C-alpha positions, 0 to 999 in steps of 0.5 A: 116631313122630309123622308130623307131628312128623317132617317138617323145616321148611324155613327160607326166605330172609330168616328167622333162627331162634335156639334157646336151650334151650327158647326158639325165636325166629323173625325175618323180613320181617313180624315176630318171634315167640317160643315156649317149647317144652315140656320133652318136645321139642327144636328143632334147626337143621340145614342150612337146616331146623328139626327137632323131636325128642322125648325120650320115647315115651309118648302125651303126648310124641308129641302134644306133638311134633306140636303143637310142630312145627305151632306152629314151622311156623306161626311160620315161615309167619307171619313170611314170608307172614303170616295172614289171616282174613276176616269178613262182617257180614250184616243190615239196618243192621249195619256196621263202621267203622275209626278208627285201631286201633279197630273200631266195630260197629253190630249191632242193639243199643241202643249201638255196640260199640267193639273195640280191636285187639290189638297184632300184628293189623291190620284192613281194612274193605271196604264197611262189611260185610267185615273182613279181619284180618292178622297174623304170629301165627296164634293171635292173628289167629284169637282176634281173629276169634273175639272179633269173631264172638262180638259177634253170632253168626249167627242160625240163623233169618235168618242175621244177624250176624258170620260168617267169610267161608267159614262156611256158616250152616244156617238153621232153618225157623221156626214155622208159622202156626196153622190 
């Protein structure tokens, strides 16, 4: 049996969980999330906890069991605490501005890059080189951060570009001069 899938998920105060067939709905102080659970798994509410079970014992069912438990646990955490991802912009003249729900990047291209934020994600810009993304859906926050990083990934030679705050960029040595 999956070790992750076996763990019950505690339901914090102020969070309502509704299970209708394969549809799980979690509502809390920060928002509301829904998930359609795979047919091989089932979710039950039992005395203040959520328990994820599975119907079969083959490899796919075991994998889906652990995945479903992790997704539901992230939903519960998202509606209570929320998720956050920080990005840094490194480079001379590289910066970002926030106007409403639109980020405008200057990343060394011949034009500014305009990035509209998806619904469910909020951004905060600190000192034009740091972005903090927040939201209740872990997938959406991470996907938005990945799309922003892809606008100008960190350069392996100078380290310039958009990177995660905790990312370590391994720099390459560059060319040596002819002798």
